[in-house]
N, C-alpha and C positions, 0 to 999 in steps of 0.2 A: 466156376466165374471170379479170378479173381479182383476186388479192391481197390479202389487209387484214389488217389487223396482228389480234396474236389476243385476246379478251379477257380479261383476267384474273378475278383469282376473289374474288369466291365464285363457285360454277358459276348461269348463269339457270336455272332453273328449268327450262325447257323443252330443258333440253339433258339429256341424258339418257345415263347411260354404254356407250352403244352404238357400236362401232365396223364398221368395212367395210374385210372385207381382199380385195384384189385380185390374182389368182391363187389355181389349188390347187393348184400342184406341196409334193412334203418340206417346203419351207419356210409359204408358205403355210397348206400346214396345219394343223403345228405351231403355227405362229400363231395361225393363229382356237382353236387348242383352248384354248392358253396364258390368250388372252384367255376367252376361257368360260370356264379356271376359275380368271382371277383376279377373274372376276363382272362382268364384262361381256353384251353384251347383241352379236352378230358376226353381220352378214350378212357370207356364205364368196364373194364375186363372181367367176365364174371360167369361160369357155369348156369345151368336152370335151377331156380336157387327151390326144392322142396316142399312140400306146404309145410305151410307153422302153425299153429292152435295155439298158442299161445297171446296171451293179450301184453301188455303196454303201458300205466300211466305213464303219459308224457306232463312233466313239472310246465308249471306258466312257462318260462326261459324258451321251451326245449316248442314250443307253440309259440312263442314271435317267430324262429327261426323260421318253423315251417311254415306260418303267417308269409315271411318275407321273402321267402322261395319257390310261392306260391302253389305250394303243395296243402297247406290244414281247410283250403275255399273246397278242396275234394274232401278230405277227410271227417270237416264238424261237422256234419248229419252224420255221423256214424260214429262219432264220441257222449261220452258220458262226465258232466263234469261229477268233481270232487271236489264238494263243496265244505265236506264234515269229514273230519278226522280223528278217529275216538279210538282209545287206547284202554282195553279191560284186561285188571291182570286176570288170569283163568286159572293159576295155577294154585298149587292146595297146600300152599308152601306156609311155613310159623309167622315170618312180615311178607302182609300182598300190600303193593300200590293203589293208592286212591287211582280211578275211573276218568280217565282226561279225556278234552277234548276239545278240537282246537277248529276256530272258524273262520273261511276263510275273507272272509268280510273284516274280520279287527285287522287282516295285513291288507285292507282295501284291492283286494282284489277277488276277479270274477271266481276264478275257481283257482285252488292249489296246485292239481291236474286235469287233468283228462284222460281215461282210459278206453283206446281202441282195444278192438282186435288184430292183430297185429296183420292178420291177411288182408282186411282194409288199409294200414297203414304199409304193406308192401305194395297196394295193388293203387294205391294212393301216389306215393312215390313216383310206381314202377313209370303210368302218367304223362308224371313231371317231368321227368326224365325225358319219357321220346317222345316232347314239344318243345324238349331244352335244344336251340341247334348247333350250342356251342357242347355237343356230346352224345358221343359217338359207342353205343351198346356192343359190344361184342364178346361174345358167346369164347370162352372159355375159358382156361386155370394158368395159372402160372406157372411153368416148372423153373425158370432160373431167371436172373439180372445179373447183369456187371454195368458199375461205374467206372466210368471214363471224364476224362476231362470235359469230354466234349458235350455230354450230354448221360445218357442210360438206355442201356437198350434189353429191352425183356424179349426172353423166349415162351413163346406157351407149348401145352402140352400135346399138339396136332403140329408145333412146327416155325408158328409162325413170329416171327420179328417186330416187335413194336417202339419206336426209340419216341426219350420225354426228356424234359430236365426234373421232373418229381415225379417216384415214388410214392403213393398212398398204399399201405398195406392194412386193411381192412376185409381180410377174409380169414377171421376168426381167432380162436380160440387156438384152432393149431397151424396158425399164416407160418405156407411156406417162407413168405419173404419175410419173415422175420429170422426163421428159419436159415435162410441163408446169409443175412446179414450177419447170425453168430449173433444173435438177444437174449441172453437168458432170460428168463422168470423165475421172480421170489416167490413161494407157494405155500401155502397154509393148505389141507387140507377137514372138516368138518367132521364127527361124526352123525351127519344127519343126511336126509334125502327134505329135496321140495316136490311132494305130490301137489301138482294144479289142476285146474279144468273148469267149464265154464256152464256155470248152476244156474235151471229156471227156476223163480221160490215164488210161493204163491200174496206176499206183502210184498208191500215196495218200497225202495229201499231208500228215500230221499235221498239219494249221491251225496251218501255217508256211507265214507269207507271205515271199515271198524277191523280195528289187530288187536285180538287176543294173545296176549301172550302165554306160551305155551313151559311145564318143562324142560319140551324139548325144542323148544325155540314160536316162532310165530303162527299164526294162523288168520290169515286175512281175510277179509269180503270186498272187492271191490267194485264196486257198481258197472255197470253196463248199461246199453241203450233198451228202455222195457223192465221187465221187474225179469233180472237177468245181471247176475254178480260171476267176478273170477275169481275163484279160490287160489289160497296158496297157503299149502300146508305143510309146515315145516317139521317132520317125524323120523324117529331113528330109522335105518334105515330094515329092520325085522320089519317095526310098523306101517313104514314102506311101501312093501310086500306083501304085506296083510293086503295096503287098499287095496293095490291096484288089483286083485285077487275078487273084492268085491264083486257080485253083479251091478251092473246099474241102477237097480231098485235099494240096491242095502247101502251101495256108496251116497248114496242123495240121505237116507235117509241119517249116515256115520257124520255128514256133513253137516246132516240140521240141528244134530246133538253138540258136535262140537262148536255149535255155535248158538246153542244154550234158545234156538228156535225163534228167534232175533225177528228173518224172514222168512219164518211159518215152512211149510213145505220144499222138497227143493228136488228139482231131480235135475239128472245129468242130461248135456244139452253135448257137450264135445269128446272129444277121444281123449283121455288122461294120461298126463303128462309124469314120467318121475325122475327129477334131476338129484344127484350128487353135489352137496357143497364144496364151493371151494374159492379160495381168496389167489387171485394170481396177479401181479404185476410184472411186464416188463421194466427190465437192471433201468433200459435206455428206453426214451420213446420216438430216437433218430437215428440216423447216420446221415453220411452224405448222399445227398438225394431222395434218403426213403422218411419219412415218419409210418409213426403206428395210431392204428385209432380203430373204437369200440376195441372189441373180445383180442382183437390183437395183442392191443395193451395194458387194458383190464378186464378181468374177473372178476364180481363177485358178488355174495350172495343176494335174491331177490330180497331183500331186509331195505323197507323204504324204496320202495320203487329207485335208487338210483344207475341202475348198470349201463340203462339205452340213456338216460336223459346225457349221464360222464359222455358219451361218443356223441352225441347230435354238438357236444361242447368244446368236443376234439373236434371236429370238423367246423365249427365253428372261429373258431380258432386260428382253425390252418387260413381257413375265405382271407380273416385277416390280414394275418403278415403276409397271403399269397398275392389280397390285390394290392399290401401298400408296398410291394415286389415292383408290380407290373406298376402303378405307379411312375416309382423310380426308374423307369429301366434297368432294372436288376433281374439277376436265374431266377429263379421260381424253387430252382432247385439247391439251387447253396446257401451257404453259412448262416444267411441272417436268414433265413428260413426256417434252418430244420435245427440251429439252436435254439430261436426265440419259441418255436415247439416247446423244443426240452421244455427252456424254463419256464412259459409260464403254463403249461397244461401237468405240470409236476406238482404242486400244492394243494391243486384241489384232485387231484388222481390220490394224493395219496394222502387228504385227509378223510376223502368222501371211505377210502379200505378201511383206516383205521377205528371209525364212523360206525361204521358197519359191523365188523368188529368185534368191536367192546359190545355193543347193543348184541347179539349175539352170542357175545359167551357168556354177561350176565346171568340170562336165560340158561345158562347152561348148568352156572353156579349154584352150590348147594350152600355154600357159602353165607352163615347168617347175614357179614358184615356186606356182602355182598348185595347180598340182596335190601337191606335197607338203604342203601347211597343207593340203588335202583330206585325204593319206593321212593326217596327224600326227595329226588333229581323226578323223580314223578309229578306228587305236591306241591313241588318251588310253581315249576312248570303252567300247576295249575292256579294257584298263589301271587304270584310275581309278576303284575303286567308285563314290564320291561322286557326279564327274563324271560319272557312265555313270546313277545313280536318279534324279538332274537331269532330264537329258535324257528320258528316258523317259516321268517325271513330265509333263515337259514338251510332248512328241510329242501326247500323251493330251488335252491340256488345259490353256488357263491355269490357274493357281495361286495365282492374287488374285483377287480380285472375281472369283469364281463367279456364275452364279446359281440361288437358291435351288433350283427341280423341280430343275438338276445335280447339285447337291450331296444331291439327297435331301430336303431339306428346303421343309415342304409352305410354299405360298405364302403 
């Protein structure tokens, strides 16, 4: 289908504040809830979701969004707070960085983040979506869409047709909607694979998240409720294949060894995952009557827990813009929304992607000056209070242009 230019305001009488969200992963579900809270009628179009055994660390701003949307009360009992974030240099290089620990109380936070199992997150989102009158859940997959002056027409793979003013593409890294819109991705592949799992251990984690920096990337233990933690072990593709081939007992012992036994004996509790690392960012975040959210817009390595938190800020920013358009009686699929979204999200996405890239490449580098700069940076973070506080606040989320839901403010 061929796209044509958007209609200008005022809104044609037959265009209602209706949105279609393609994709019901966490970013899509939060987008649907945010749009409904903004006053739009929402069709959430997605196939049945496969099982997801991963975990997610939800930063403070993301928790505020989920609180405002009525999700957090369902999820909070299943979440573990990350009150201390510790970085340990586990390399065997000539220049090693000092150990640094950041405490949430220093930044006047209850926790930097809350770690949850994705199965629990998805269940809480699904329950909230089902209880929200403004959202219709449609089982299906987007096949094509067409933009016309009077609105937008979506066709599903089973031949159904839907109409709306705005399409939110939250349909993952292989986004069909993005491909139809002709939006290209900037990509960078890394020589690394993240091996993920959930482990039980004999010692309490004390709500401390520990990240070991190694020559192949970070090895991170993130608390879960009880004496359990999720692990993200970034290694070479060859080492990832070896780890995947270990039996469950040997895998637990290997994770204990890599963590210097700080949590005692470890036992595998979940299936293992293996994810080749890459960074991908859409060259445009919007097109006429279309915005990209979540992994349709950006994919970054699981370093610093930035990925889904970026997607939640996508959804919260879009809710801001749509709420303003609804109040003004403007077209929620018009240029004011799509161009405003492009402008407001680009800096956050590009800045976080660059920061994660620099941290990751500094670990892989064998250059002594690079190792020295990394060590100096961590030493300064441990010794300079103002720099330390600024780093903690930036790590949790942006300090400027914060979406209203993420700031705890009403739409």
